[in-house]
C-alpha positions, -999 to 999 in steps of 0.1 A, spaced: -15 -184 -612 -8 -220 -595 15 -239 -621 27 -274 -619 32 -304 -647 -4 -327 -639 -30 -311 -620 -55 -338 -607 -89 -329 -602 -103 -350 -576 -86 -366 -543 -108 -398 -545 -92 -432 -553 -90 -420 -591 -75 -388 -583 -47 -403 -554 -40 -431 -578 -33 -408 -609 -11 -381 -589 12 -411 -573 17 -423 -607 25 -388 -623 52 -384 -595 67 -416 -598 72 -407 -635 89 -371 -622 60 -352 -626 53 -320 -604 21 -332 -595 -7 -313 -576 -42 -325 -567 -73 -301 -564 -103 -309 -547 -139 -296 -532 -134 -318 -502 -105 -337 -484 -95 -365 -497 -99 -386 -469 -138 -371 -471 -141 -387 -508 -171 -409 -517 -147 -434 -524 -147 -444 -486 -183 -454 -489 -176 -483 -510 -179 -511 -491 -176 -544 -505 -143 -550 -521 -118 -551 -551 -120 -580 -577 -88 -595 -590 -76 -627 -601 -51 -635 -576 -50 -675 -573 -48 -705 -588 -76 -719 -602 -89 -681 -618 -70 -664 -644 -73 -626 -657 -95 -644 -689 -117 -657 -666 -122 -622 -651 -123 -602 -684 -148 -628 -696 -170 -621 -663 -168 -585 -668 -175 -586 -706 -207 -609 -697 -218 -586 -671 -213 -553 -692 -245 -575 -711 -214 -568 -740 -213 -533 -746 -180 -531 -732 -152 -526 -749 -124 -553 -751 -94 -534 -752 -107 -521 -721 -116 -550 -701 -86 -571 -710 -66 -538 -698 -87 -539 -667 -82 -576 -659 -46 -582 -666 -40 -550 -647 -59 -555 -617 -38 -583 -598 -8 -563 -595 -25 -532 -586 -43 -547 -554 -5 -564 -543 5 -529 -547 -22 -521 -525 -13 -548 -501 27 -535 -498 16 -499 -489 2 -518 -462 -35 -518 -474 -50 -542 -443 -75 -567 -459 -90 -593 -443 -70 -624 -443 -75 -665 -436 -61 -684 -413 -29 -692 -435 -23 -659 -439 -37 -653 -474 -61 -622 -486 -92 -635 -484 -116 -634 -513 -151 -635 -515 -180 -648 -540 -196 -613 -554 -228 -611 -579 -220 -622 -613 -187 -635 -604 -174 -672 -625 -152 -672 -591 -146 -655 -556 -126 -631 -564 -134 -599 -545 -105 -592 -518 -117 -566 -495 -112 -552 -464 -143 -559 -438 -172 -543 -456 -148 -505 -449 -126 -516 -485 -129 -478 -498 -122 -462 -466 -90 -483 -462 -81 -480 -501 -87 -443 -496 -67 -440 -463 -38 -463 -480 -36 -441 -516 -36 -407 -494 -12 -420 -468 15 -425 -504 6 -389 -512 15 -374 -478 46 -399 -482 59 -380 -513 47 -349 -505 26 -340 -534 9 -309 -528 -30 -308 -520 -53 -283 -528 -85 -291 -509 -114 -274 -509 -107 -258 -534 -140 -261 -563 -133 -269 -598 -155 -245 -617 -142 -247 -656 -116 -263 -679 -92 -234 -696 -97 -248 -732 -87 -236 -763 -118 -226 -786 -112 -241 -820 -142 -251 -844 -133 -290 -841 -129 -305 -803 -100 -329 -818 -83 -299 -826 -87 -281 -787 -57 -283 -760 -66 -279 -722 -41 -257 -702 -55 -259 -669 -82 -252 -646 -102 -222 -629 -112 -231 -594 -122 -212 -560 -112 -216 -526 -142 -222 -505 -126 -210 -475 -111 -177 -487 -132 -171 -521 -104 -167 -540 -111 -173 -580 -75 -185 -592 -63 -204 -621 -41 -232 -619 -21 -237 -651 -9 -276 -657 23 -277 -678 17 -310 -694 -21 -323 -685 -52 -320 -663 -65 -354 -651 -108 -351 -640 -114 -379 -616 -140 -363 -598 -166 -390 -595 -201 -400 -598 -233 -380 -608 -259 -395 -581 -270 -360 -572 -291 -360 -604 -312 -388 -589 -330 -382 -552 -326 -414 -538 -292 -424 -543 -262 -441 -527 -237 -412 -534 -226 -381 -510 -242 -351 -520 -207 -339 -531 -211 -359 -563 -229 -339 -584 -212 -346 -623 -184 -315 -625 -160 -333 -643 -183 -346 -666 -201 -314 -671 -172 -295 -673 -158 -322 -702 -188 -318 -719 -191 -280 -725 -152 -284 -735 -163 -301 -762 -156 -338 -754 -180 -365 -757 -198 -384 -731 -203 -422 -742 -234 -443 -725 -246 -421 -698 -279 -437 -699 -266 -465 -687 -272 -459 -645 -267 -486 -625 -294 -489 -594 -280 -511 -567 -305 -538 -552 -297 -526 -517 -300 -496 -502 -315 -485 -469 -351 -470 -477 -348 -443 -458 -318 -427 -468 -303 -447 -497 -276 -455 -473 -256 -486 -494 -255 -521 -475 -230 -542 -492 -232 -569 -520 -207 -584 -496 -239 -591 -474 -247 -615 -501 -213 -626 -508 -214 -636 -476 -241 -658 -478 -274 -632 -472 -307 -640 -482 -338 -618 -502 -368 -625 -491 -402 -612 -502 -430 -600 -480 -448 -632 -479 -417 -650 -471 -401 -664 -507 -371 -665 -514 -378 -645 -551 -346 -651 -569 -349 -688 -570 -390 -694 -566 -399 -670 -590 -373 -676 -615 -353 -647 -617 -322 -664 -613 -326 -699 -607 -289 -705 -610 -269 -675 -590 -304 -664 -571 -290 -633 -550 -256 -633 -565 -270 -628 -601 -257 -598 -614 -268 -564 -598 -295 -552 -625 -312 -585 -625 -316 -582 -590 -330 -549 -588 -354 -560 -617 -366 -589 -597 -369 -564 -565 -390 -538 -581 -412 -563 -600 -419 -580 -566 -423 -544 -549 -446 -535 -576 -471 -569 -580 -479 -564 -545 -454 -589 -528 -433 -560 -517 -432 -554 -479 -449 -520 -468 -456 -517 -505 -420 -502 -505 -395 -528 -501 -386 -561 -493 -358 -578 -467 -320 -589 -469 -317 -618 -444 -280 -619 -428 -292 -639 -395 -277 -673 -401 -244 -664 -405 -240 -663 -368 -229 -632 -346 -192 -645 -352 -190 -641 -390 -211 -613 -393 -191 -590 -364 -163 -602 -384 -165 -596 -422 -197 -574 -421 -195 -553 -385 -207 -519 -405 -235 -530 -416 -249 -536 -381 -241 -499 -376 -258 -483 -405 -290 -508 -400 -290 -498 -366 -283 -460 -373 -307 -457 -400 -335 -478 -397 -335 -491 -361 -333 -524 -369 -308 -550 -352 -293 -571 -383 -281 -600 -357 -320 -606 -345 -343 -591 -376 -340 -588 -415 -332 -559 -430 -350 -535 -456 -338 -527 -484 -346 -518 -522 -334 -505 -553 -313 -471 -554 -290 -450 -579 -256 -464 -572 -234 -456 -600 -227 -442 -637 -215 -466 -658 -209 -438 -689 -192 -410 -684 -160 -391 -702 -150 -404 -729 -113 -419 -733 -93 -444 -743 -71 -470 -721 -44 -441 -705 -76 -418 -700 -66 -393 -729 -94 -375 -745 -100 -359 -776 -88 -327 -761 -54 -326 -762 -37 -324 -723 -74 -337 -707 -77 -370 -691 -103 -384 -673 -104 -415 -649 -125 -436 -625 -163 -430 -625 -165 -401 -643 -146 -411 -673 -157 -444 -697 -131 -462 -713 -159 -484 -715 -156 -508 -691 -188 -515 -678 -208 -514 -706 -245 -519 -697 -234 -530 -658 -209 -527 -639 -200 -558 -618 -196 -553 -580 -160 -552 -572 -150 -537 -602 -150 -504 -592 -122 -496 -567 -98 -518 -592 -111 -496 -619 -101 -468 -601 -60 -476 -592 -58 -494 -628 -69 -465 -652 -61 -439 -624 -22 -453 -627 -25 -456 -665 -35 -422 -666 -13 -406 -645 17 -420 -661 7 -412 -697 -5 -379 -686 33 -371 -674 51 -385 -704 54 -419 -699 59 -440 -735 32 -465 -736 18 -485 -767 -9 -471 -795 -39 -469 -781 -67 -493 -792 -97 -467 -789 -101 -440 -807 -119 -410 -793 -134 -376 -801 -166 -370 -825 -162 -379 -868 -185 -375 -893 -176 -403 -907 -199 -423 -882 -236 -426 -874 -254 -395 -865 -286 -393 -853 -316 -367 -849 -328 -356 -815 -367 -356 -815 -377 -337 -790 -366 -305 -771 -336 -302 -759 -303 -280 -750 -295 -250 -724 -308 -218 -736 -294 -188 -749 -281 -164 -721 -278 -193 -698 -267 -183 -664 -249 -213 -659 -221 -213 -686 -193 -189 -683 -189 -180 -724 -152 -183 -732 -135 -149 -732 -113 -155 -762 -94 -141 -789 -88 -175 -808 -97 -161 -844 -124 -167 -867 -142 -193 -872 -118 -227 -882 -89 -206 -873 -60 -221 -845 -63 -204 -811 -29 -185 -811 -32 -179 -772 -1 -190 -751 -11 -214 -725 -12 -192 -693 -34 -165 -713 -59 -193 -718 -61 -195 -684 -61 -161 -672 -89 -155 -695 -110 -185 -683 -102 -171 -648 -116 -134 -662 -148 -154 -674 -149 -175 -645 -147 -146 -620 -173 -128 -643 -201 -153 -639 -195 -158 -602 -198 -118 -598 -235 -120 -615 -249 -150 -598 -239 -129 -566 -246 -96 -578 -286 -107 -581 -308 -94 -555 -336 -119 -560 -346 -149 -583 -348 -187 -584 -335 -209 -553 -314 -235 -570 -326 -260 -545 -358 -257 -562 -348 -264 -595 -323 -292 -583 -351 -310 -559 -375 -311 -587 -351 -324 -613 -341 -352 -589 -374 -360 -587 -385 -359 -626 -353 -383 -628 -363 -407 -602 -398 -411 -614 -391 -412 -652 -351 -424 -658 -352 -453 -628 -347 -489 -633 -381 -493 -655 -388 -469 -683 -411 -459 -707 -409 -437 -739 -437 -411 -723 -416 -410 -690 -383 -405 -708 -400 -377 -729 -414 -360 -700 -381 -362 -682 -364 -340 -710 -397 -314 -711 -389 -311 -671 -353 -309 -675 -360 -275 -701 -385 -265 -677 -356 -262 -651 -329 -248 -674 -360 -220 -682 -362 -216 -642 -323 -216 -639 -318 -189 -661 -334 -167 -625 -313 -183 -601 -300 -166 -576 -274 -167 -545 -287 -156 -510 -258 -156 -493 -235 -130 -507 -205 -135 -489 -172 -151 -507 -158 -174 -475 -173 -209 -477 -204 -197 -494 -217 -236 -500 -253 -213 -512 -234 -206 -542 -206 -236 -549 -246 -261 -549 -257 -231 -572 -226 -240 -594 -232 -277 -588 -272 -277 -597 -260 -266 -636 -234 -296 -639 -268 -318 -627 -291 -305 -658 -266 -312 -681 -259 -346 -668 -297 -353 -665 -299 -343 -698 -273 -366 -713 -286 -391 -692 -321 -391 -705 -314 -386 -742 -292 -420 -743 -318 -438 -725 -346 -426 -750 -325 -433 -779 -315 -465 -773 -344 -486 -778 -339 -520 -765 -332 -538 -735 -295 -540 -727 -283 -545 -692 -292 -520 -665 -316 -501 -694 -349 -518 -697 -373 -500 -720 -412 -509 -714 -417 -512 -753 -386 -531 -760 -382 -559 -744 -351 -575 -761 -311 -567 -766 -310 -558 -802 -276 -570 -813 -280 -565 -850 -286 -528 -842 -274 -516 -807 -240 -531 -804 -227 -494 -804 -224 -462 -780 -246 -434 -775 -222 -403 -775 -233 -368 -769 -215 -338 -780 -218 -300 -764 -228 -278 -798 -231 -247 -779 -254 -256 -758 -273 -281 -784 -263 -317 -781 -256 -336 -809 -262 -377 -808 -241 -401 -822 -230 -435 -823 -197 -454 -820 -188 -495 -828 -186 -514 -794 -148 -533 -797 -156 -565 -791 -117 -582 -801 -99 -582 -773 -59 -586 -768 -57 -626 -773 -91 -633 -790 -128 -615 -800 -159 -620 -777 -192 -634 -789 -220 -616 -778 -242 -647 -761 -273 -649 -734 -272 -634 -704 -282 -654 -677 -275 -664 -640 
């Protein structure tokens, strides 16, 4: 068994920043990650980092833009904390050596991004995430923080009290991808989940193959509620053949969207008569798909993004890697012809419920970054707000997890009988004897009793159960291949839980998820080895994706309104009188419980009033 004060699961931007912050507070910190940190998906982020740095801008304006972009589903304490803190975190990155693009006078460059009232997006060419990831990893190496890379965390070591609010997290269980060793990692203080996105629940996504929602699924099964999972962002400019992202920075620099008839449709068809291509991402994605569905697309599949008019010097200076992506994946020279693009799954606004400091309702368990939902983004994330979220809330989670005293949080966490609950009218949940869920080997006592095991025993018991589960998967000689289950799940999610959603489609998705769960009971692992067994890893990840897909679809079916990224054919209006609340889903012995928590619109200095959202 390995032991550290703070264990960070995931080595992307949020995980690295959390580890640095915890180490600065004097904690013995370790990062346990299934990828080497510089291979994390943060490195794929292209566009930039929003922060109010210049005269004429303010954190209040950044906060207002973020709340408006969220379609008033964001929680004001989180938004205000974020906007206030982002400038200091960006300046810290600059002091650590991040190579920001600069103006002729030496100032860090800032460009316009969608939904912003001021050009506040700092950037490093069109490889901002790559440079940020390397800057943070350099600090981790410099400080001697231990990194267990290519260790796949598959379960949390949590006590088994009936009420999740009474549970404690004492560590994690992981297996060494290189050797097959299964080991417990005991956290004397806290565990921080920073496991990134859930994009592999869909078959057309900008996300890496590793983005399988592991942290969200593990926290969910440990009793932590998940929040607003239906709020999935579909980025308007992805390459049709692969889902590879084309940065919003192209439009920020002046790139133009055209339909198949040569019309600049964002203006000419009235989708966003003021901001055009720089409207919020949900607005642009719906506009593109409307053009395609109404027969004005290119080859009935995509539209064009044109940056030729920007000139070779500007493009190669600020967007050079976009040229390589278009050439490599679509055979298009962006200096001479427009690039084909279409919407693709990009980001999860929802996730593990936390407060401003990353705390969950399970004592000792934190989350930060895309896997978490402090409700910064609400129903729609603004471009350029993801990377600063990693460093702002990663740092806060790291400090708090290491024991730094902070103010009382304004955001509550955890299930409560006093809040509004709902009944699900369709079959959901894991079948009995689920092959992918470890039944805890506990000695917690009778129902309602306190789990009296020592922390080391909680970790050891969880490791034993996880070893048994993996041995059972490896011991089967035949059955269902996980890849078939995953492919069918992804196809159904893309068909039924995409930009445009219908009641029948969402119910069909839930039925497909139920069918996939039943098939998963007979899953087997063809590769019986214990070293570099990607077949085993992907099999476990597929079980996580089943949970994640169900969370998303339950929330999407329940929320019968049109808000932000969530469009419902039968409900074409925002219903503030009914739906200024978060959808919450909790694990209840395999059956999801659906309930709601009110949105917090009272911020640090003022109260936000919902207004008509237009661009």
